[in-house]
C-alpha positions as CSV (number, residue, x, y, z in Angstrom):
1,M,-21.1,-62.9,46.8
2,N,-23.1,-65.5,48.8
3,F,-20.1,-67.8,48.7
4,L,-17.9,-65.3,50.4
5,R,-20.5,-64.6,53.0
6,R,-20.7,-68.3,53.9
7,R,-16.9,-68.7,54.0
8,L,-16.4,-65.6,56.2
9,S,-19.2,-66.9,58.6
10,D,-17.3,-70.2,59.0
11,S,-15.3,-69.9,62.3
12,S,-12.7,-72.4,61.2
13,F,-12.0,-70.5,58.0
14,V,-11.6,-67.2,59.8
15,A,-9.4,-68.8,62.5
16,N,-6.9,-69.9,59.8
17,L,-6.5,-66.3,58.4
18,P,-3.3,-64.3,59.3
19,N,-3.5,-61.9,62.3
20,G,-5.0,-58.5,61.3
21,Y,-6.3,-59.7,58.0
22,M,-9.9,-59.1,58.9
23,T,-9.0,-55.7,60.4
24,D,-7.4,-54.6,57.1
25,L,-10.4,-55.7,55.2
26,Q,-12.7,-53.6,57.4
27,R,-10.5,-50.5,57.2
28,P,-11.5,-48.2,54.2
29,D,-8.8,-47.8,51.6
30,S,-7.7,-44.2,51.3
31,S,-5.9,-44.6,48.0
32,T,-8.9,-45.5,45.9
33,S,-12.2,-43.7,45.9
34,S,-15.6,-45.4,45.8
35,P,-17.1,-45.6,42.3
36,A,-19.7,-42.9,41.6
37,S,-23.1,-43.7,40.3
38,P,-24.0,-42.9,36.7
39,A,-26.1,-40.1,37.8
40,M,-23.3,-38.5,39.7
41,E,-21.0,-39.0,36.7
42,R,-23.5,-37.2,34.5
43,R,-23.7,-34.5,37.2
44,H,-19.9,-34.0,37.3
45,P,-18.7,-34.6,33.7
46,Q,-15.1,-35.5,33.1
47,P,-12.8,-32.7,31.7
48,L,-12.2,-32.5,28.0
49,A,-9.4,-34.5,26.5
50,A,-6.0,-32.9,26.2
51,S,-6.2,-32.9,22.4
52,F,-8.7,-29.9,22.5
53,S,-6.0,-27.4,23.1
54,S,-7.9,-24.4,21.8
55,P,-11.5,-24.5,23.1
56,G,-12.1,-20.9,21.9
57,S,-11.5,-21.7,18.2
58,S,-13.4,-24.9,18.5
59,L,-16.3,-23.1,20.0
60,F,-16.2,-20.4,17.4
61,S,-16.2,-23.1,14.6
62,S,-19.1,-24.8,16.2
63,F,-21.0,-21.6,16.6
64,S,-20.3,-20.6,12.9
65,S,-21.4,-24.0,11.8
66,A,-24.6,-23.7,13.7
67,M,-25.3,-20.2,12.3
68,K,-24.9,-21.6,8.8
69,Q,-27.4,-24.3,9.5
70,T,-29.9,-21.9,10.9
71,S,-29.6,-19.7,7.9
72,Q,-30.7,-22.5,5.7
73,A,-34.3,-23.3,4.9
74,P,-36.3,-25.0,7.7
75,S,-36.5,-28.2,5.7
76,G,-32.8,-28.6,5.9
77,L,-32.3,-28.1,2.2
78,M,-30.4,-25.1,0.8
79,E,-32.2,-22.8,-1.5
80,P,-30.8,-22.7,-5.0
81,P,-28.6,-19.6,-5.6
82,G,-30.2,-16.8,-7.4
83,P,-28.8,-15.0,-10.5
84,S,-25.7,-13.0,-9.6
85,T,-26.0,-9.2,-10.2
86,P,-23.1,-7.9,-12.4
87,V,-20.9,-5.4,-10.6
88,V,-20.7,-2.1,-12.5
89,Q,-17.3,-0.5,-11.9
90,R,-16.9,3.2,-12.0
91,P,-14.9,4.6,-15.0
92,R,-11.3,5.5,-14.3
93,I,-10.5,9.2,-14.7
94,L,-7.4,10.2,-16.8
95,L,-6.3,13.7,-16.3
96,V,-4.3,15.0,-19.3
97,I,-2.4,18.2,-18.6
98,D,-2.0,19.8,-22.0
99,D,-3.3,22.7,-24.1
100,A,-6.4,22.5,-26.2
101,H,-4.6,22.0,-29.5
102,T,-4.7,18.3,-29.0
103,D,-8.0,16.6,-28.1
104,W,-6.9,13.6,-26.1
105,A,-10.5,12.3,-25.5
106,K,-10.8,11.0,-29.1
107,Y,-7.6,8.9,-28.6
108,F,-9.2,7.1,-25.7
109,H,-12.7,6.9,-27.0
110,G,-14.0,3.4,-26.7
111,K,-10.9,2.2,-24.9
112,K,-11.3,0.2,-21.7
113,V,-9.0,-0.9,-18.9
114,N,-8.6,-4.7,-19.0
115,G,-11.4,-4.7,-21.5
116,E,-13.9,-3.9,-18.7
117,I,-13.5,-0.5,-17.1
118,E,-14.2,2.6,-19.1
119,I,-11.8,5.6,-19.3
120,R,-13.0,9.1,-18.8
121,V,-10.7,11.9,-20.0
122,E,-10.4,15.3,-18.3
123,Q,-8.1,17.7,-20.1
124,A,-6.8,21.1,-18.8
125,E,-3.7,23.2,-18.6
126,F,-1.7,23.8,-15.4
127,S,-3.1,27.3,-15.3
128,E,-6.7,25.9,-15.2
129,L,-6.1,23.5,-12.3
130,N,-6.2,23.7,-8.5
131,L,-6.1,20.9,-6.0
132,A,-6.1,19.7,-2.5
133,A,-4.2,16.6,-1.5
134,Y,-4.7,14.5,1.7
135,V,-2.8,11.7,3.4
136,T,-5.6,9.2,3.3
137,G,-8.1,10.9,1.0
138,G,-6.0,11.1,-2.2
139,C,-6.1,14.2,-4.4
140,M,-9.2,16.3,-5.3
141,V,-8.7,18.4,-8.4
142,D,-10.7,21.5,-9.3
143,M,-10.8,22.4,-13.0
144,Q,-12.0,25.6,-14.6
145,V,-11.8,25.5,-18.4
146,V,-13.5,27.3,-21.3
147,R,-14.9,24.9,-23.9
148,N,-16.6,26.5,-27.0
149,G,-17.2,29.7,-25.2
150,T,-18.7,28.0,-22.2
151,K,-17.0,27.9,-18.8
152,V,-16.8,24.4,-17.3
153,V,-16.2,23.9,-13.6
154,R,-15.6,20.4,-12.3
155,S,-14.1,18.7,-9.3
156,F,-13.0,15.1,-9.4
157,K,-10.4,12.6,-8.2
158,P,-8.1,11.5,-11.0
159,D,-6.7,8.0,-11.2
160,F,-3.9,8.7,-13.5
161,I,-2.0,11.7,-14.9
162,L,-0.6,12.3,-18.3
163,V,1.7,15.4,-18.3
164,R,2.2,17.0,-21.7
165,Q,3.1,20.5,-20.6
166,H,6.0,22.1,-18.9
167,A,5.5,22.7,-15.2
168,Y,8.0,25.6,-15.0
169,S,8.9,28.5,-17.1
170,M,10.9,31.7,-16.6
171,A,7.8,33.7,-17.7
172,L,5.9,35.5,-15.0
173,G,3.2,33.4,-13.3
174,E,4.2,30.1,-15.0
175,D,5.6,28.3,-12.1
176,Y,3.4,25.3,-11.5
177,R,5.7,23.2,-9.4
178,S,3.4,23.4,-6.4
179,L,0.7,21.6,-8.5
180,V,3.2,18.8,-9.3
181,I,4.1,18.5,-5.6
182,G,0.3,18.3,-4.8
183,L,-0.2,15.5,-7.3
184,Q,2.8,13.7,-5.9
185,Y,1.5,14.3,-2.3
186,G,-1.8,12.6,-3.4
187,G,0.1,9.5,-4.6
188,L,-1.1,9.7,-8.2
189,P,0.7,7.6,-10.8
190,A,1.7,9.6,-13.9
191,V,3.5,9.5,-17.2
192,N,6.2,10.7,-17.1
193,S,6.6,10.2,-13.4
194,L,5.9,13.2,-11.3
195,Y,9.4,12.8,-9.9
196,S,11.0,13.3,-13.3
197,V,8.5,16.1,-14.1
198,Y,9.6,18.0,-11.0
199,N,13.3,17.4,-11.6
200,F,13.0,18.7,-15.2
201,C,11.8,22.0,-13.9
202,S,15.4,22.9,-13.3
203,K,17.7,22.6,-16.3
204,P,20.9,22.9,-14.2
205,W,19.6,20.0,-12.0
206,V,19.1,17.9,-15.1
207,F,22.6,18.8,-16.4
208,S,24.1,17.8,-13.1
209,Q,22.7,14.3,-13.7
210,L,24.2,14.3,-17.1
211,I,27.6,15.2,-15.6
212,K,27.4,12.0,-13.5
213,I,27.0,10.0,-16.6
214,F,29.8,11.9,-18.2
215,H,32.2,11.0,-15.4
216,S,31.0,7.4,-15.4
217,L,31.3,6.7,-19.2
218,G,33.9,9.2,-20.2
219,P,33.9,12.0,-22.7
220,E,34.3,9.7,-25.7
221,K,31.1,7.7,-25.0
222,F,29.1,10.5,-23.5
223,P,30.4,14.0,-24.6
224,L,28.9,17.1,-23.0
225,V,29.0,20.8,-23.9
226,E,31.3,22.6,-21.4
227,Q,29.2,24.8,-19.1
228,T,29.7,26.9,-16.0
229,F,27.1,27.2,-13.2
230,F,26.6,30.3,-11.1
231,P,24.0,30.4,-8.3
232,N,23.3,34.1,-9.0
233,H,24.6,37.1,-10.9
234,K,27.2,38.2,-8.3
235,P,29.9,35.6,-9.1
236,M,29.5,36.5,-12.7
237,E,30.1,40.2,-12.0
238,M,33.0,39.5,-9.8
239,G,34.6,37.2,-12.4
240,A,34.1,39.8,-15.1
241,Q,35.7,42.5,-12.9
242,N,38.7,40.2,-12.0
243,R,39.2,39.4,-15.7
244,G,39.2,43.1,-16.6
245,K,41.6,43.9,-13.8
246,V,44.0,41.2,-14.8
247,A,43.9,42.2,-18.5
248,S,44.7,45.9,-17.7
249,E,47.6,45.2,-15.3
250,S,49.2,42.4,-17.4
251,E,51.2,43.4,-20.5
252,R,52.5,39.9,-21.2
253,P,51.3,38.4,-24.5
254,V,48.9,35.5,-24.6
255,F,50.7,32.4,-26.0
256,T,48.9,29.7,-27.9
257,T,49.7,26.0,-27.5
258,G,53.1,25.1,-28.8
259,S,54.6,28.6,-28.8
260,T,57.7,29.7,-26.8
261,P,57.3,32.6,-24.3
């Protein structure tokens, strides 16, 4: 630096410089900025590198890591884990819809689901049940049964259904299809499926499914008894009247197969 000062103070050296050279040296350069002091650099830190594209996630990770460290012991060493408490799961409730002639509880006595979860059996007939089904709350069943002369009233949420009783009968007051709909509404699994239980409430409906198989496989592989379906008694009465009218008006003989009229 002293060398430059001595050279620039020499009049012969300055005289040999090109015109305007000293003027250009004295003019401040607008393209470059003067370097800042370290204190200023610390006061105005540089922006983060472009590789940190998600500062939010990085901040959350750092915060989570800090929280984990503060949750440890003050010495910085983690405490040894204590003995884990075994989780006791509630027993699964099996609702068996059947009469009292078969005691289903003894067949499931001592049985466990996956060897861990106990099975609690509740048994009742359709006539002894009532329920309420919800979209998000499942199905709550109310049961009123008589066991050994004692009336038992319980409310519970079954986990599985075993249906061993017909849900529909032609007898008065033995139409329990609404209960089947309620169990299905509650999303309960069952054996047989509640869909099949409901379909089997109508024998003509079941026979219509058999007719589909009959037409698919043919009468040789899947024979069916010939039947006729009437939605009510009126077509039957009209058919009987028409047959009687035709029989009275017609005097032509009935010919069997192979005979000549």
